[in-house]
C-alpha positions in Angstrom: -15.1 -36.3 -2.5 -17.4 -35.9 -5.1 -20.0 -33.6 -5.1 -23.6 -34.5 -5.8 -25.0 -32.6 -8.8 -29.0 -31.7 -8.8 -31.0 -29.4 -10.6 -32.4 -26.3 -8.3 -36.2 -26.6 -7.7 -38.9 -24.4 -9.4 -39.3 -22.4 -6.1 -35.4 -21.6 -6.5 -35.6 -20.9 -9.9 -38.2 -18.4 -9.2 -36.2 -16.6 -6.8 -33.7 -16.3 -8.9 -35.3 -15.0 -11.7 -36.9 -12.2 -9.7 -33.6 -11.4 -8.3 -31.9 -11.0 -11.6 -34.5 -8.5 -12.7 -33.2 -6.4 -9.6 -36.2 -7.0 -7.7 -35.5 -6.2 -3.4 -35.7 -9.9 -1.1 -38.7 -7.6 0.1 -40.0 -7.7 -3.1 -39.7 -11.1 -3.7 -41.3 -12.4 -0.7 -44.3 -10.6 -1.7 -44.4 -12.1 -4.9 -44.0 -15.3 -3.8 -45.5 -15.6 -0.8 -42.4 -16.2 1.4 -41.0 -14.5 4.1 -37.8 -12.3 3.6 -35.9 -15.0 5.5 -36.9 -17.5 3.5 -36.1 -16.4 0.3 -32.5 -15.0 1.8 -31.7 -18.7 3.2 -32.5 -19.4 -0.6 -30.3 -16.9 -2.3 -27.5 -17.9 0.1 -27.8 -21.2 -0.3 -28.1 -21.1 -4.5 -25.2 -19.2 -4.6 -23.0 -21.4 -2.4 -24.4 -24.3 -4.5 -23.4 -22.9 -7.9 -20.2 -22.2 -6.9 -19.4 -25.8 -5.3 -20.4 -26.7 -8.7 -23.2 -28.9 -6.9 -25.8 -27.5 -9.2 -24.9 -28.7 -13.0 -25.1 -27.1 -15.7 -26.4 -23.7 -13.5 -29.0 -21.5 -14.9 -27.9 -18.4 -16.9 -28.8 -16.1 -13.9 -27.6 -17.7 -11.3 -24.2 -18.0 -13.3 -24.4 -14.5 -13.6 -24.7 -14.0 -10.5 -22.5 -15.9 -8.8 -18.9 -14.9 -11.1 -20.1 -11.2 -11.1 -20.9 -9.2 -8.1 -23.3 -6.6 -8.1 -22.0 -2.9 -7.6 -24.1 -0.1 -6.7 -23.0 2.8 -8.4 -23.5 6.0 -5.6 -22.5 9.4 -6.3 -23.5 12.9 -7.4 -23.0 11.4 -11.3 -26.5 11.5 -11.8 -26.9 15.0 -11.4 -24.8 15.1 -14.4 -26.3 16.7 -18.1 -24.4 13.4 -19.5 -26.0 11.0 -16.9 -27.4 8.7 -18.4 -24.3 8.0 -21.0 -21.9 8.2 -18.1 -23.6 5.6 -16.4 -23.3 3.8 -19.2 -19.4 4.0 -19.1 -19.4 3.1 -16.0 -21.5 0.1 -15.9 -19.1 -1.0 -19.0 -16.2 0.0 -16.5 -17.1 -2.3 -14.4 -18.1 -5.5 -16.9 -14.4 -4.8 -17.6 -13.2 -5.5 -14.2 -15.4 -8.8 -13.4 -18.7 -7.2 -12.1 -22.7 -5.8 -13.0 -22.9 -2.1 -12.3 -26.4 -0.9 -10.9 -26.6 2.9 -11.8 -29.3 4.8 -9.9 -30.7 5.9 -13.2 -31.4 2.4 -14.7 -34.9 2.6 -13.7 -37.5 5.5 -14.2 -40.3 6.4 -11.9 -43.7 5.6 -13.5 -45.5 8.4 -14.8 -48.5 10.1 -13.8 -46.5 10.7 -10.1 -46.4 13.8 -8.2 -42.7 15.2 -7.5 -43.3 14.3 -4.1 -44.0 10.6 -5.1 -41.5 10.3 -7.8 -38.9 11.7 -5.2 -40.4 8.9 -2.5 -40.1 6.1 -5.8 -36.7 7.1 -6.5 -35.9 6.8 -2.8 -37.6 3.3 -2.6 -36.1 2.0 -5.7 -32.4 3.2 -4.3 -32.3 1.5 -1.6 -33.5 -1.7 -3.4 -30.8 -1.8 -5.4 -28.3 -1.5 -2.8 -30.3 -4.2 -0.4 -29.6 -6.4 -3.7 -25.9 -5.0 -4.2 -23.0 -6.9 -3.0 -21.1 -3.5 -2.7 -21.4 -0.1 -3.2 -19.0 1.8 -5.3 -19.0 5.2 -4.7 -18.1 8.6 -6.1 -17.2 10.8 -2.5 -15.3 13.7 -4.3 -16.1 17.2 -3.2 -19.8 17.9 -4.7 -21.3 21.4 -3.5 -19.1 22.9 -1.2 -15.3 22.0 -0.7 -14.6 19.3 1.8 -17.7 17.3 1.5 -19.4 14.7 -1.2 -23.0 14.6 -2.1 -25.0 14.4 1.2 -27.1 11.6 -0.7 -24.1 9.7 -1.6 -23.0 9.7 2.6 -26.9 8.3 2.9 -26.6 5.6 0.6 -22.4 4.6 2.0 -23.9 5.0 5.7 -27.4 2.2 4.4 -24.8 0.1 3.1 -22.5 -0.2 6.5 -25.6 -0.7 8.5 -26.7 -3.5 6.3 -22.9 -5.1 6.0 -22.7 -4.8 2.4 -18.8 -3.3 1.6 -18.3 -0.1 0.5 -15.5 1.2 -1.6 -15.0 5.0 -2.3 -13.0 6.3 -5.1 -11.8 10.7 -4.8 -9.8 12.8 -7.2 -9.5 15.6 -4.3 -5.9 16.1 -3.2 -4.5 17.0 0.4 -6.8 16.1 3.7 -10.2 17.2 4.7 -8.4 20.2 7.1 -7.1 21.6 3.8 -9.8 21.4 1.1 -12.4 23.1 4.0 -10.6 26.1 3.7 -10.2 26.4 7.5 -8.5 29.6 9.4 -7.1 29.1 13.0 -8.3 30.6 16.1 -6.7 32.3 18.7 -7.0 29.4 20.2 -5.1 27.4 17.4 -8.6 26.3 16.8 -9.4 25.4 12.9 -13.0 26.6 11.5 -14.5 27.2 8.3 -15.7 30.2 6.9 -18.6 30.0 8.7 -17.4 29.4 12.5 -17.5 25.6 12.9 -15.1 23.4 13.7 -13.5 21.5 11.0 -12.2 18.1 12.1 -8.4 17.3 11.8 -8.0 13.8 11.9 -5.6 13.5 8.9 -8.6 11.8 7.0 -9.2 12.6 3.2 -13.1 12.8 4.0 -15.5 12.7 7.4 -14.4 9.8 9.4 -17.7 8.6 9.1 -17.3 8.3 5.3 -12.8 7.5 5.9 -13.9 4.7 8.6 -16.7 3.1 6.7 -15.8 2.8 3.1 -12.6 1.0 1.5 -10.8 4.8 0.3 -8.8 4.6 -3.5 -7.0 7.8 -4.9 -8.2 8.3 -8.4 -11.4 7.9 -10.4 -14.0 4.8 -10.9 -11.4 2.8 -13.0 -8.6 3.2 -10.4 -11.3 1.7 -7.3 -12.8 -0.9 -9.5 -9.0 -2.0 -10.5 -8.6 -2.3 -6.7 -11.8 -4.0 -6.2 -10.9 -6.6 -8.3 -7.4 -7.5 -6.9 -9.0 -7.5 -3.3 -11.7 -9.7 -4.3 -12.6 -12.2 -2.3 -15.4 -14.5 -1.3 -15.4 -13.0 2.1 -15.3 -9.3 0.9 -18.7 -9.5 -1.5 -20.5 -12.1 0.3 -24.2 -11.5 1.5 -24.2 -11.0 5.3 -26.8 -13.6 6.7 -30.5 -12.8 6.9 -30.0 -13.3 10.8 -27.2 -10.7 11.0 -29.7 -8.0 9.1 
């Protein structure tokens, strides 16, 4: 059966142009005077038509979005001294595996903001980037303490999971959480950390809320991206329909 071919409408092209610049559906809706549900419906329809070949020739932004899933690169890497250079390396790795990386530092807060305003701007920008992503890849290595990853990264994993966005995590930490938390046993045989709190013992390398939310890969970002590329199927990276959000 042949597929009828037609060009996208002007409104669809406007939506795609804004989405390609990294704007969230909420922002696009405000710009074009549409509802968020309408924008999400358009994005879903455009993607399915590009993948089926119904739109030919497809505009470059649509082709790019259809062929390269957007990956939000979560992790404490933003605190590195060479964060910008490292982010560029991560995005280059993404491209090598057929993904388009989004690094949290891709966009800087506007000048003139107070510290609190800048923090709020960064918070909203990161949430918008996650909403726009097809998948989140998180660096879940131990950060400021044994057995615990960066708290901001943990929040972003939870946020993405709540939206139905697939999450992959990578870690080079060896052993179970119980081992890395440097737990000791009390008289009742309970595992306690240095501050006297119970340490969970499920045989997992991370807290269960992270281990159950993400597909964990042992190794660095290259290993994680290779696993993601191997597992790349339409159902895994497809956006959740607006009615399920």
